[in-house]
C-alpha positions in Angstrom: 22.1 5.0 -16.6 18.5 3.7 -16.4 17.5 2.2 -13.1 16.6 -1.1 -14.7 17.7 -1.7 -18.3 15.7 -3.5 -21.0 12.1 -4.4 -21.0 9.4 -6.8 -22.0 6.1 -5.3 -23.3 2.6 -6.2 -22.2 -0.7 -4.7 -23.2 -3.1 -3.9 -20.3 -6.8 -3.5 -20.6 -7.0 0.2 -19.8 -3.6 1.5 -20.8 -1.0 1.6 -23.5 1.8 -0.9 -23.9 3.7 -1.2 -20.6 7.4 -2.1 -20.3 8.7 -4.4 -17.7 12.5 -4.7 -17.3 13.7 -8.3 -17.2 15.0 -8.0 -13.7 11.5 -7.2 -12.5 9.5 -9.7 -14.6 7.5 -12.3 -12.8 6.2 -14.6 -15.6 3.7 -16.5 -13.4 1.9 -13.2 -12.7 1.7 -12.3 -16.4 0.5 -15.8 -17.3 -1.8 -16.8 -14.5 -3.0 -13.7 -12.6 -5.3 -11.8 -15.0 -5.7 -8.0 -14.4 -9.1 -7.0 -13.2 -10.5 -3.5 -12.6 -13.6 -2.5 -10.6 -16.2 -1.0 -13.1 -16.3 2.2 -11.0 -12.6 2.9 -11.8 -13.1 5.8 -14.3 -15.3 7.7 -11.8 -12.8 6.9 -9.1 -10.1 8.8 -10.9 -12.3 11.9 -11.0 -13.3 11.6 -7.4 -9.7 11.1 -6.3 -8.5 14.3 -8.0 -11.3 16.2 -6.3 -10.5 14.7 -2.9 -6.7 15.4 -3.1 -7.5 19.1 -3.9 -10.2 19.3 -1.2 -7.9 17.8 1.5 -4.9 19.9 0.3 -2.7 16.8 0.0 -1.3 18.0 -3.3 -1.3 21.5 -4.8 -4.0 21.9 -7.5 -1.5 22.2 -10.3 0.3 19.0 -9.3 -3.1 17.2 -9.0 -3.9 18.1 -12.6 -0.4 17.3 -13.9 0.4 14.1 -11.9 -2.6 12.5 -10.2 -3.8 10.3 -13.0 -0.3 9.3 -14.1 0.5 8.1 -10.5 -2.2 5.5 -11.0 -3.2 5.3 -7.3 -6.8 4.7 -8.2 -5.8 1.9 -10.7 -4.0 0.1 -7.8 -7.1 0.0 -5.5 -9.6 -0.6 -8.3 -7.7 -3.9 -9.0 -7.7 -4.9 -5.3 -11.2 -4.7 -4.1 -13.4 -6.1 -6.8 -17.1 -6.2 -5.7 -16.8 -3.4 -3.2 -19.7 -0.9 -3.0 -18.8 2.3 -4.9 -18.7 4.4 -1.7 -16.4 1.9 0.0 -14.0 1.7 -3.0 -13.9 5.5 -3.0 -12.9 5.6 0.7 -10.3 2.9 0.2 -8.9 4.7 -2.8 -8.6 8.0 -0.8 -6.9 6.1 2.0 -4.4 4.7 -0.5 -3.7 8.1 -2.0 -3.4 9.5 1.5 -0.9 6.7 2.3 1.4 7.7 -0.5 1.2 11.3 0.5 2.0 10.3 4.1 5.0 8.2 2.8 6.3 11.3 0.9 6.0 13.5 4.0 7.8 10.9 6.1 10.6 10.9 3.6 11.0 14.7 3.5 10.6 15.1 7.3 13.3 12.5 7.7 15.7 14.1 5.2 15.3 17.6 6.8 15.2 16.4 10.4 11.8 17.9 11.1 11.4 15.9 14.4 8.9 18.3 16.1 6.6 18.3 13.1 6.8 14.6 12.7 5.9 13.9 16.3 3.0 16.3 16.1 1.8 14.5 12.9 2.0 11.1 14.6 0.0 12.3 17.6 -2.7 13.6 15.3 -2.9 10.4 13.3 -3.2 8.2 16.5 -6.0 10.5 17.6 -7.8 10.5 14.3 -7.8 6.7 14.3 -9.6 6.6 17.6 -11.9 9.6 17.2 -12.0 10.6 13.5 -14.8 13.1 13.8 -12.8 15.2 16.2 -9.9 15.5 13.7 -11.8 16.3 10.5 -10.7 20.0 10.6 -7.2 19.5 11.9 -4.7 22.0 10.6 -2.4 19.4 9.1 -3.9 18.2 5.9 -2.6 14.7 6.4 -4.4 14.3 9.8 -7.6 15.8 8.4 -7.4 13.6 5.3 -6.8 10.5 7.4 -9.7 11.3 9.7 -12.0 11.7 6.7 -11.0 8.3 5.4 -11.3 6.5 8.7 -14.7 8.1 9.4 -16.0 6.8 6.1 -14.5 3.3 6.5 -16.0 3.0 10.0 -19.5 3.2 8.5 -19.6 -0.2 6.8 -19.3 -3.1 9.3 -19.7 -1.8 12.8 -17.8 -1.4 16.1 -15.9 -4.8 16.3 -14.5 -4.4 12.8 -13.7 -0.7 13.5 -11.8 -1.6 16.7 -9.8 -4.3 14.9 -8.9 -1.9 12.0 -7.7 0.7 14.6 -5.8 -2.0 16.5 -4.0 -3.0 13.3 -3.3 0.6 12.2 -1.9 2.1 15.4 1.3 -0.1 15.0 1.6 1.2 11.4 2.0 4.7 12.7 4.5 3.5 15.3 6.5 1.6 12.7 6.7 4.7 10.5 8.0 6.6 13.6 10.6 3.8 14.1 11.7 4.3 10.5 12.0 8.1 11.1 14.2 7.5 14.1 16.3 4.9 12.1 16.9 7.4 9.4 17.9 10.2 11.8 20.4 7.8 13.4 21.6 6.2 10.2 20.4 2.7 11.3 19.8 0.1 8.6 17.6 -2.7 10.0 18.9 -6.3 9.7 17.1 -8.4 7.2 15.0 -10.1 9.8 14.1 -6.9 11.6 13.3 -5.2 8.3 10.9 -8.0 7.3 8.9 -7.5 10.5 9.0 -3.7 10.2 7.9 -3.8 6.6 4.8 -5.9 7.5 3.8 -2.9 9.6 4.8 0.0 7.3 3.0 -1.7 4.5 -0.1 -2.0 6.8 -0.5 -5.7 5.9 -3.4 -6.5 8.2 -5.3 -3.2 7.6 -5.5 -3.9 3.8 -6.6 -7.5 4.6 -9.2 -6.2 7.0 -10.7 -4.2 4.1 -11.5 -7.4 2.2 -14.4 -8.0 4.6 -16.4 -4.8 4.0 -15.7 -5.4 0.3 -17.5 -8.7 0.7 -20.1 -6.9 2.9 -19.6 -9.3 5.9 -17.3 -9.6 8.9 -15.5 -12.9 9.3 -15.4 -14.5 12.7 -12.0 -14.7 14.4 -11.8 -18.5 13.9 -11.7 -18.0 10.2 -9.4 -15.0 10.1 -7.0 -16.9 12.3 -7.2 -20.1 10.3 -3.6 -21.0 9.2 -4.5 -21.2 5.5 -6.3 -17.9 5.5 -3.4 -16.2 7.3 -0.8 -17.8 5.0 -2.6 -16.6 1.9 -3.0 -13.1 3.3 0.6 -12.9 4.4 1.8 -14.2 1.0 -0.1 -11.6 -1.0 1.0 -8.8 1.3 4.6 -9.8 1.5 4.7 -10.0 -2.3 3.2 -6.5 -2.5 5.7 -5.0 0.0 8.8 -6.7 -1.4 7.8 -6.1 -5.1 7.5 -2.5 -4.1 10.9 -2.7 -2.6 12.3 -4.2 -5.7 10.8 -1.6 -8.0 11.5 1.4 -5.7 15.1 0.4 -4.9 16.7 2.9 -7.4 14.3 5.7 -6.1 15.2 4.9 -2.5 18.9 4.7 -3.1 18.8 8.0 -4.8 16.9 9.5 -1.9 19.3 8.1 0.8 16.5 5.8 2.2 17.6 3.1 4.6 14.4 0.9 4.5 14.3 -1.5 1.7 14.8 -5.3 1.6 17.5 -4.8 -1.0 19.3 -2.2 1.1 19.2 -4.5 4.2 20.6 -7.3 2.1 23.4 -5.1 0.8 24.3 -3.6 4.2 24.0 -6.7 6.4 24.5 -9.7 4.1 27.3 -8.2 2.0 25.4 -8.6 -1.3 26.1 -6.5 -4.4 23.3 -4.5 -5.8 22.8 -7.1 -8.6 22.8 -9.9 -6.1 20.3 -8.1 -3.8 18.0 -7.5 -6.8 18.1 -11.2 -7.6 17.4 -12.2 -3.9 14.5 -9.9 -3.6 13.1 -11.2 -6.9 13.5 -14.8 -5.5 11.5 -13.9 -2.4 8.8 -12.2 -4.5 8.5 -15.3 -6.7 8.3 -17.6 -3.6 5.4 -15.5 -2.3 3.4 -16.4 -5.4 4.1 -20.1 -4.9 3.2 -19.8 -1.2 -0.1 -18.1 -2.1 -1.1 -20.7 -4.6 -0.6 -23.5 -2.1 -2.5 -21.6 0.6 -5.3 -20.6 -1.8 -6.2 -24.3 -2.4 -6.7 -24.8 1.4 -8.7 -21.6 1.7 -11.1 -22.7 -1.0 -11.5 -26.1 0.7 -12.3 -24.2 3.9 -15.0 -22.3 2.0 -16.5 -25.5 0.7 -16.6 -26.9 4.3 -18.3 -23.7 5.5 -21.1 -24.0 2.9 -23.1 -26.5 5.0 -26.6 -25.8 3.6 -27.5 -23.0 6.0 -27.9 -19.4 5.1 -25.1 -18.4 7.5 -22.8 -21.1 6.1 -23.4 -19.9 2.6 -22.7 -16.3 3.6 -19.4 -17.2 5.3 -18.4 -19.3 2.4 -19.1 -16.5 -0.1 -17.2 -14.0 2.1 -14.1 -16.3 2.3 -14.2 -16.8 -1.5 -14.5 -13.1 -2.1 -11.6 -12.4 0.2 -9.3 -15.0 -1.3 -10.3 -13.9 -4.8 -9.2 -10.3 -4.0 -6.0 -11.5 -2.3 -5.3 -13.1 -5.7 -6.0 -9.8 -7.4 -3.4 -8.0 -5.3 -0.7 -9.8 -7.3 -1.6 -8.5 -10.7 -2.7 -5.1 -9.5 0.5 -4.4 -7.6 2.6 -5.9 -10.4 1.2 -3.7 -13.2 0.9 -0.6 -11.0 4.6 -0.5 -10.5 5.2 -0.3 -14.3 2.4 2.1 -15.1 2.8 4.6 -12.3 5.0 7.6 -12.6 6.0 7.2 -9.0 8.9 4.9 -9.8 10.2 6.5 -13.0 13.3 8.1 -11.4 15.1 8.2 -14.8 12.6 10.9 -16.0 13.0 13.2 -12.9 15.0 16.4 -12.9 16.3 15.5 -9.4 16.4 11.8 -8.7 16.4 12.4 -4.9 12.9 14.0 -4.9 9.8 13.2 -6.9 8.4 16.0 -9.1 4.9 15.6 -7.6 6.2 16.5 -4.1 6.3 20.2 -3.2 8.9 21.1 -0.5 7.3 24.5 0.0 4.0 23.0 1.1 5.9 20.7 3.5 7.8 23.6 5.0 4.5 25.4 5.6 3.2 22.4 7.4 6.3 22.4 9.6 5.4 25.9 10.9 1.9 24.6 11.7 3.4 21.7 13.6 5.5 24.0 15.8 2.6 26.2 16.9 
């Protein structure tokens, strides 16, 4: 049986007709959140393929066969409109790395490779603090992460770099928590999962990247403004929970324990169909929450534009950030229906994606034990 039956069809600006099953349709996104793509996107695809090969994050044959159809570059090219080409490339590589890390996390959890996983986490923490020292690390995931971090640290300066690291260290720790949960068979409660997911999705790191996209670092008073934080949280919760909604069949097939739907089924006694409806309800509420907060953020931007050069720069930066927060909705939405990452019905083995190579992971396991 298909994961989600039926579909509605939509035509996107750079692809063929895309099918959206009714259970996953969010009409307000299709009607009011137009899809945008950074003009550098076609070049980004080419660069991403080269980087994945160079960093050995995917075998060359799998890069050629699957990289474009996974649509990782499409996702990022719709997030960060206005970013310098070099920054967009670094963010795209970080995004591709993140998916590869997520796949490693899954396979290490399934096979109980605890020593390898601990070694990997230590390397990632180190690369976040001293990326240049980890560029030639023997684990491709550590070296690839160090390369992304080094490049990202070149845009706004020490205070932004420190904040990005401060936001990303807990992401690594949250993935480690998920690893331990899976080894012990622990399904988080709904409340615990919501907080954990805000870390494993790296909410605040992706929001941080809106600032170099706008070429200006925002002061803390603006970043901590309730409307700005509400808008940011709404767009990130939408993205994380819509991912949960679309990946639920994939994760059930792979015995995953971390998904909002799985927590609802396990702890709230919902059926699969009820859980899908509840996650969909929360996803839709995120859109409404964003639209409310967006109005206040735009009013804040108007107040900042006080006739001074600095006021105009701050106002323009805030407008750029909230514009791209808005773009997350459409980019995430269409990505999940374009990417081959979620097409479990087409896989030979529904428990493992065809673009993941177990032999390469086993080789990395030996490295981790040295």
